[in-house]
C-alpha positions as CSV (number, residue, x, y, z in Angstrom):
1,M,151.3,171.4,265.8
2,L,150.2,169.5,262.7
3,P,152.7,167.2,261.1
4,K,154.4,168.7,258.1
5,N,152.6,166.6,255.5
6,N,149.2,167.6,257.0
7,R,149.8,171.4,256.5
8,L,148.4,173.2,253.5
9,K,151.1,175.7,252.5
10,K,151.2,176.5,248.8
11,R,149.5,179.5,247.4
12,N,148.0,177.5,244.5
13,D,146.5,175.0,246.9
14,F,144.9,177.8,248.8
15,K,143.5,179.3,245.6
16,K,142.0,176.0,244.6
17,V,140.3,175.5,247.9
18,Y,138.9,179.1,248.0
19,K,137.7,178.8,244.4
20,M,136.2,175.3,244.3
21,G,135.8,174.2,247.9
22,R,132.6,173.5,249.7
23,R,131.9,175.8,252.7
24,F,130.5,174.8,256.1
25,K,129.8,177.3,258.9
26,K,129.1,177.0,262.6
27,D,129.1,179.8,265.2
28,G,132.0,181.9,263.8
29,L,134.0,179.0,262.4
30,S,134.0,178.1,258.7
31,L,135.5,175.2,256.9
32,L,136.3,175.2,253.2
33,I,136.9,171.6,252.0
34,L,138.1,170.2,248.7
35,E,139.3,166.7,247.6
36,N,143.0,166.5,246.8
37,N,143.5,162.9,245.8
38,L,146.5,162.5,248.1
39,P,146.9,159.7,250.7
40,F,146.6,162.3,253.5
41,S,144.5,165.4,254.4
42,R,146.0,168.8,254.7
43,F,144.7,171.8,256.7
44,A,145.3,175.5,257.1
45,F,144.0,178.0,259.7
46,V,143.2,181.6,258.8
47,F,142.2,184.4,261.2
48,P,142.1,187.7,259.2
49,K,143.7,190.8,260.7
50,K,140.4,192.5,259.8
51,E,138.6,190.4,262.5
52,E,141.2,190.8,265.3
53,K,144.0,193.3,265.3
54,K,146.1,191.6,268.0
55,A,148.4,188.9,266.6
56,V,148.6,187.2,270.0
57,K,144.9,186.5,270.0
58,R,144.8,185.4,266.4
59,N,147.7,183.0,266.9
60,K,146.3,181.6,270.1
61,F,143.1,180.6,268.4
62,K,144.9,179.2,265.3
63,R,147.1,177.1,267.6
64,Q,144.0,175.8,269.6
65,I,142.1,174.8,266.4
66,S,145.3,173.3,264.9
67,E,145.7,171.2,268.1
68,I,142.1,170.0,268.0
69,V,142.5,168.9,264.3
70,R,145.9,167.2,265.1
71,A,144.2,165.2,267.9
72,N,141.5,164.1,265.5
73,L,143.7,163.3,262.4
74,Q,143.3,159.6,262.9
75,F,139.6,160.0,262.5
76,I,139.7,162.3,259.4
77,K,139.4,160.6,256.0
78,P,142.5,161.0,253.8
79,G,142.4,162.9,250.5
80,F,141.1,166.4,251.6
81,D,142.4,169.9,251.7
82,G,140.7,172.1,254.3
83,I,140.9,175.7,255.4
84,F,139.5,176.8,258.8
85,L,138.4,180.4,258.7
86,L,138.1,181.8,262.2
87,S,136.2,184.9,263.3
88,K,136.1,187.3,266.3
89,S,133.1,185.5,267.8
90,L,135.4,182.7,268.8
91,I,137.1,184.9,271.4
92,G,135.8,183.8,274.8
93,K,135.1,180.2,274.0
94,N,136.9,177.5,275.9
95,N,138.7,174.5,274.5
96,S,135.7,172.1,274.9
97,Q,133.4,174.5,273.0
98,L,136.0,174.9,270.2
99,N,136.5,171.1,270.1
100,F,132.7,170.7,269.7
101,L,132.6,173.3,266.9
102,V,135.4,171.7,265.0
103,N,133.9,168.2,265.3
104,Q,130.5,169.5,264.2
105,L,132.1,171.0,261.1
106,L,134.0,167.9,260.3
107,I,130.8,165.8,260.7
108,S,128.8,168.1,258.4
109,A,131.6,168.0,255.8
110,K,131.4,164.2,256.0
111,I,135.2,163.8,256.4
112,L,135.2,161.9,259.7
113,K,135.6,158.2,259.5
C-alpha cells in the first residue's frame, strides 16, 4: 500500500489531473500525469466498473499496480500527480508483465530519476 502522503484522494485533484494531465498509454494501462509543485508525488488507481463487473478482480489489479508503484517510489521524481487507468485487457497478465508496463509508462512520462 502506498504511504498516505503519496495517495491522490481529493476530488478537485482528480479533476485537475483529468482535465489538464498528459496521457500515456501502453497495452491496456493508461497514465495521466500532471505537475503538482509538492515535495512528493501522489498516485491513484482507477479500474472502472464498466470494464470489469467483479470488484474482487478490480481491487486485485489496483493493489498489484499500487504495490509496483510503491516499490518504485524512490526512483520517481517528486512533484507529480498521477492516475493509473486500468482496463480489462490486464486480466491474465502476471506481476512481471504488469511491472514492465508500469515502468514503461513512467519512463515515457519522463518521471523516473
